[in-house]
N, C-alpha and C positions, 0 to 999 in steps of 0.2 A: 504494500500500500504506500502511496505517496506521503511525503511528510505532512503531518497534520497535527491537531491538538494532542492526539495520543502520543506521537513521537516527542513533541515538546514537553509533555507532562512527564514522560519517562526520563528524558534528559535532565529536566529540572529536578526531578526526584533524586537522581544520582548525585547531582551537584549539592543538593541540600543535605543528603544523607538521611532524610526523614520520611521518605515515601514508602508506604506499603500498598501493594496493588489491591488488596482486599480491605483496605481501610485501616485507620489507626487503631491499634490494639493497646489498651491500657495495661501498663506493667503491673503484674501482681506479685505476691510473695513467691519466693523461689520454691521449686520442688526438686528434691534429690532422690532418685530411685535407689532402693536397697540393692545390695550386692550379695548374691548367694555365696555360701560356702566360706564366709570369713570366720576364721578361728578367733578365740578370745585373745590369743597371743599375736594376732596380726599387727604388724608395726604401723601405727598411725603417728608418724613422727614429723618433726619440723626442725629445720636448721634455724636457730635463733641466736647466732653468733653476734649479731649487732645489738642485742638487747642491752647489755651492760653499758655500752657507749651511749645508746639512746637515753637510758635512765640518767646517766651522768650529766647529760646536757639538758635534762628537764622534760623529756618526752613523757606524756601521760597516756594511759590506756583506759578505755571505758567499755562496759558491757551493760547494755540497756540503761545507759546514763549514769551508771555507778562506776567510779574510779576504782580500778583494781590493778594488781600486779599482772603485767602482760603474760607472763608464763602461767599464772594461775588461770587466767581467762582461757588460754589455749588448752590447758588441761581439762577445764570444765566442759569444753566443747569437743573432747575426745582424744586429744594428744596424749600418747603414752610413752614416747621416746623424744629425746632432744639430740640434735647433732651439733657439735661445736668444733669449729675449725681452729687450728693452732698454727700461727706463724712463729718462726723462730725468734726474731727480735725486731719487730716493726717499730720504726722511729717516726711517729706522727705521720703515717702515710695515708690515713683514712681507712675506710672499710672496717671501722670498729677497732683498728689496731689490736687485732685479736690474738693476743699472746697467751702463754700458759696461765698467767695469773687470772686473766678474765675468764678463760675457759674453766679453770678450777672453781672460781666463785659461782659461776652459773651451774656447774655440775653439782656442787654442794646443795644449791637451792633445789635443783631438779630431783636429786635423790631424796631430799626431805619430803618432796611432794609425791614420791613413789614412782617417779619417771625413770626410765632407763637411759643410758648415756652411750652415745657413739662419738668417739674422738676422730677428727679428720685432720691428719698431719699433711700439711702442704709442703713441708721442707723448703720453705722460702720465707723471706721477710715481708712478702706481699702476696697478691693473688697468684696462684698457680693454676693453669688451665691449658687446654690444647694449644693456645697461641703463645704461651710463655711459661717457662719453668726455670725461674732465675735462682741460682744458688744463694743461700744466705750469705751475707757479707763475710761472716766469720769463717766460711768454708770456701771462699772464692778461689784460693790457691791450692786447694786439696784435690787429689785425684786418686783413682785406683783404690787400693786397700785403705788408704787414709780416709777417703770419702766414705767408703763403706763403714768404717769405724765411726765416722761422724754421725751417720744415720742411726747406727746401733746405739751409740752413747746418748744421743738426744732423745730418742724414743724411750730408752730405758729410764733416763732421768725423769721425764715427764710422768711416766707410769708409776715410778717409785714415789714421786711427790703426791700423786693422786691417792695412792695407797696409804701413804703416811697420814693423809687427811681423812681417811676412812671412806674414800669414794671407790665404789666398785665400778670399774669401766667394763661395760658389757660388750662393746664392739669397737674395733680399731680399723680405721681406714689408712693403709700405708700408701700415701701419695694421693693426689687429687687430679682427676680427669687426665689420665696418662696416655691419651691417644698417640702422642709423639714422645713418650718417655718422660723423664724427670731429671732434675738437677743438670740442666744443659750446660755445656755440651756433652758431659761425660755419659749421661744416661739418655741421650737424645737418639731417636730412631732414624728419622728421615732427613739426615744431614750427613754429608761426607765427613765432616769433622766430629760427628757424634760417635759414641761408643757402641751404639746399636743394642740389640736385645741382650747380648752377653753382659754388657755393663749394667743395663737396666735390671736384669734378673739378679745380679749380684747385689745391687742396692736394695731391691725389694726383699731379698733373702735376709739381709742384715736387719731391716726393719721388722720383718716377721719374727726373726729369732728373738729380738728384744721383747716383742709382745708375748711370745710363748713363755719366756722366762719370767717376765714381770707381771703379766696379767693372764695366767694360763686358762682362766675360764672365759676370756673374751674371744669372740669370733673375729676373724680377720677378713677384711675386704680388699679387693683390688678393683679400682674404679675407672671407668671410661665414660666419656660423653657420647653424644650421637646415638642415643638408645635405639633408634630405628634402623641403624646401619648394620645389618647382619654381616656383610662382607668385612667391615672393620673388625668386628669381634672375632670372626674366624681368623683373619690374618694375625691379629694380636695374640690371641690365646693359643692358637695352634703352635706358634713359635715359642711362646713363653712356657707353655706346659710341655711341649714336645722336646725340641732340641735343648732348651735351657733347663728343662726338668724342674720348673717351679710349680710344685703341686701343693705345697703346704699352706693353702689358704682355703677359706670356707665359702666365701660369698663373692659373686660378681656384682658390683654396683654399677648402675646405669644412670646417667643424667638424661632426662627426656623432657624437653620443652617442645610442645607441639608446633610452635611457630618456627623452630629451627631444626628439629630432629625427625620430621616425618609424621606419619599418621599413627594413631593408636593401633591400627591393624599391623603396621610394620613393627611397632614395639612388641606387640603380642607374639608375632612370628619369631622375632629375634629371641625373646626370653624363652619361649617354648623350646627353641632349638638349642640355645647355649646351655640351658639347665640340664639337658640330656647329654649333649655332646661332651661337656666337660664335667658332668656329675657334680654340679655346684648349685647352691641356692642363689636366688637373684633378688635384688632390692632396687627399686627406683629410688635412688638416694637424693635426687633433685628433680623437682617439677614445679611449675607455677603457671598461672594464667592471669590475664588482666581483667579488672572489674570496670575500667573506664579508660578512655583515651586522653582524659584531661591530664595536665601536668601541673605539679604544685611548686615547681621552681624553674630556674633557667636551664637546668641540665636536661638535655634531650633524653627521653626515656628509652630504655632498651626495647620496650614493646610499644610500637606505634601502629599507624594505620596499615602499613604493609605487613607487619607481623600478624595483625588481626586477620587479614586476607589469607595468610598462609597457615594460620593455626587451626582453622576448622571450628572456631568458636567466636561468638560475638564478645566484644570487650564490655561485658556487663557483669553484674553480680551473679546472675543466673548462668551466664556463659562460663565464668570462672568456676562456679560450683560444679557444673556439668563436666568440665575438663578434668578436674581433680577426681570426681567420681568415676569417670571412664578409665582413668589411669589405675585407680584402685581395682576396678573390675578386671582389667587386663592382668594385673599381677595376681589377683586371686584365682585366675583361670590357668595359671602355669601348671603343667602336669605334676602329679605326685606331691602337691603342696609345697613345691620348691619356691614359689613366690612368697617371700616373707613379709613384704610390706612396702610402704611409700613414705618418703620424707618431703614435705613442702618446703621450698627454699625461701627463707627469710619472710615469713608472714608478718613479722613485727616491724619491718623497715619502713616506718612512716616518715614523712618529710620533716627534717630538722637540719638547720644549717650546721649544727655541730656534729652531724653523723653522715658525712658524704661518702661516696664510693671511693673518692680520692681527695686528699687534702687540697683545698682551693677550688674544688668543683662542687657538684651537688649530688642528689640522689636520683639514680636512673631507674629505680625499682619501685617507687612508692605506689604506682598504679597496679602493681602485682601483689601488694600486701593483702592480708585478710582483715585489715582495719582501714577505715577511710582516712583521709588526709588529716583529720583532727583526732585520730586515735580511737574512734568508735568501732567496735566489732561489727563486721558485715555479716549478713545472713549466711554467706558462704563459709564462714568459720565453723559452722556446725555440720559440715559434710561428714567428718569422721564419726559423729554420733548418728547421723541419719542413715548412713550406709549399713549400720548394724541394728537399727531400731526394728524390733519384730512387729511393731504396729505400723510401720511404714508400708505404704501400698505402691506397687509398681504402676507407673502411668506411661503408656506408650506415647511418645512424642509425635506430633503431627506438623505438617508443613504450615508455616505462618506467612511466609514471604518467599518470592522467587526473584533472585537478582537478575536483571536484564543482561543479555549478552550484547556486548558492544563490538562491532566489527567495522573495519575500513576496507573498502574494495574499490577497484577501478571500473570505469565505464565499460560495459559489455563483458565484464570479467565474471566467470562462473564462480560461485562460492557455495560450498557445502556447509550447511549449518551444523554446529556441534551436536553430538548425540546425547549430551547431558547438559543440565543447567545447575547452577548453584542455588540451593534452597536453604532458607533459614527455618529451623524447626522450633517448636514451642519450648524446647529446653535450651534454646540459643546455641545449639550446635549448627554448623553449616556443612552441608553435605552435597555432593554431586548426585543428581538423580536423573533418570532417563526422561527424555522429552520426545514427543512426536510433533514436528512442525507442520503447520498448514501448508507451507511451501518449502519442502526440504532442500531444494536447489533453486537458486534465484539468480537472474541476470537483469541488470538495469542499464538502460541506454542513455541516461542523462544524470547530471550531477544533482545531488540532493540527499536528504535524509529519509529513510524508509523504515518501516517496522513490519515484522512478520510475527504472528502469534503462534503459540503452540500449546499442547496439552500435556500435563504431567499426571501420570496415573495416581489415583488415590486422593486427588484434590480438585476442587473447582477453580483454584487460582490459576490464572492464565500465565504462561511464560511469554516473554517478548524478546525478540532480537532487534536491536537498533543498528541499522546499516548505514554508514556514511559513505556515499559514493562520490569519488573524486575523479579528476581527469588524469591521475597518475596510476599506472598499472604496475603491480608487482608480479612478475612472471614466475617467481619461486613459490611453489606450493608449500604450505605449512612451514614458512621460513623460520618462525620462532618456536616450532615444536610444541605449540600450546595445545594441540589436540591430544598430546600424551602418547602418540605412537609415531612410528617411522614409515608408515605405509606410502608416503609420497617420496621417500628417499630410497636410493639403491645403495646397498652396503656391500663392499667387496673386501676381502682380506679377513682379518681376525674379527669377525662380527660379534664374537662372544664378549668383546671388550667395549662394545658400543651399546649404550642403554639410555633410557629416559630417566631423568632425575626430577624429583619434586621437592628436594631439600632446599630450604631457603638459602643455605650457604652456597648453592650452585646456580640458582636461577635469578632472573630479573623479572620474570612474569610469574607464571605458575608452574611451568615445565621447562626443561632444557635437555639437550642431548650432550652427553660427555663420554669420554673414553675412560674406562676404569674396569678392573676385574679383581676378584679376590684370589687370583692365582696367576702364575706366569702367563704372559701373552706375547706374541711376536710383534716386533717393531720394524718399521721400514724408515730409513733415514734418507732424506733428500739432501743434496749438497748445500742448498741455500735455505737458511732458516727465515721464516717470516710468519707474522701473525695474520689470521683471517678472522674477521668478526662478521657474524651473520646472526640475525635474530637475537636469541637469548644465549647463544653459545659462543665461547671464545676458543678457537682451535689453535693449536701449535702445529703448523703445517710441516715443519722439518722433522718432527719425531711423532709418528702416529701409529695407531694400532690397525687402522683400516681406512680405506678410501670411501668417502661419503659424497654422493652427488645427487642432485635433484634433476630427474629427467625432464 
C-alpha cells in the first residue's frame, strides 16, 4: 500500500517509542512464574561487593518505605548466598575498592544472617575480566614459580584470616572471567607473549591447592564469561582438563548477561553439555537485566537502548524480573541436578557519587540494580521468593505488541519479507515469532514509503512492514546477514568455520557472519592483506577460512 496515515503512524510510533498497535496497555504489578524442581539448597545469590562502599558514602536502602540494611532486604526477598570479590591492594581506584578487609566485614554480616559466602579472587588490584587481567603491582616483576607462589600465598593468607575471624567460606572462585587467562602476560592465552594454558593451569593449581589446604570444605570454581558460547567452553576446558590435567575443581561458573552473551536457549544448551562433558556442577555466577533506560548520572550506562534490543527483554521492572526468572529456570533444568544456582550481579549498586565504577567517573550499572535510583526495593527483588512460592500460579504469556519491520529497498528491487517478527509479550520478554505477510514478495516502481500487513498466529494484533523505497539499489542480497542465514551466499572452502552470530560483541545489527570454529580449521593466505567491510561483518581478506561470495 502507498504511504498513508498508517505508515506515518507506524513511523511516528517508532520514533516516540510509545506506540502499541492494539492500544495503550496500563502497566500492572509484575508477575513471576514459578520454577519447577528447585531444591531448598538452590543458590539464590547476589554479588554485593559494592555494599560497604555505598554505606560508607551514605547510601540508604528502603523496603516499602522502611529504611533497612540492604543485605537484610535482599535476604528477606530470598537471597541465601553472597558473592564478594577480592582485589589484592586497590588504591582508591573505584569499584568499591574491594579489598580483603571489606570482603571480610561483609562476610561476617552475611554469616550472622545465615547466608553462605562465595569469595571471588580477581588476583588484580582492579577489575579482572576477559578484556584485562592486570597483575597486582606487588607481583609485577614475578614470573614462573615465583608467580605461582604469589597466588598460593595470597589465597592462603586471605582464607586463614577469614578462618581466624570465625567465617566459614563455602565456595572459592580462583580467578574471574578467565576466557583469555589471568595474570597477563604470564597466564595469558591468546597472545604470542603469553604463557598459554600450561602457565594458566599452573597458576590455577596453586590457587586451588591453597583452598584445599585452608578451606577444605569449600567448593572450588573456575569461571568464564560468555555463558552462551559453547565453543569457548569446549576449547577452554578441553585443554585445561585434558593436556594440562587440571581436574581438581568442583564447579564451572558462567557469566550470562542476555544483552551480551546470547539467548537463554544457548545458555541452556551450553550448561547441559558442559555439566556432562566435564562431570562438573554449573552456576550462573553473574547475570543482570535493566529495569529502565533512564540514567541517574553523567556516566553512560552499560545497558542502553541497543542492549535492550539484543537482550530479549524490555528495560522494565517486569522485563528485569522475567530475565532473572528465565535464567533460574534454565539452571534448574540442567540434567542430574548439576545446576546449583544463580548469582545476580550487584543488585545494590544504586547511584552515588562516592561509589563509581572508576574513580573520577560515575556508575554505569544503576539501571540494572534491584533498587530504584533512590534506594527503594523494586518488585523484581522478590523473584527469588516467587520462583519457589507453592501458591504461585503459572501464567502463560501472550503477545502484547508487535514491533514493525523497517526495510530500505531500491526502485523495482524485489524484496522478500522476513519470516518472523519481533513480538513483545505480556511478561516483557521479546521474542521472534512467525508471520504470514499479505504480500510476501513486493516490488515498487516509485520512491516512497509503503506498508505491508501480516498475520501472527495466536493473536489478533497485526504485524507491519514499513518499506522505504529509494532511487538507490543494493544488488547484494542479505548484505548485512540480518535474516540469520547464509542462503543468499555461496561458501567454498572450510565452510565449517563460517557461521551466523547473534552475540552483541560480534554484531552491529542483530546478526552477523564471522569465521570461527571450536576446532582446527584450514586457512588460505593471500599475498596482500586488506580489510573488507560489508554489512555487519568485518572480514580479514588475507587470512581466511573460506571464500564467501554473493551470486
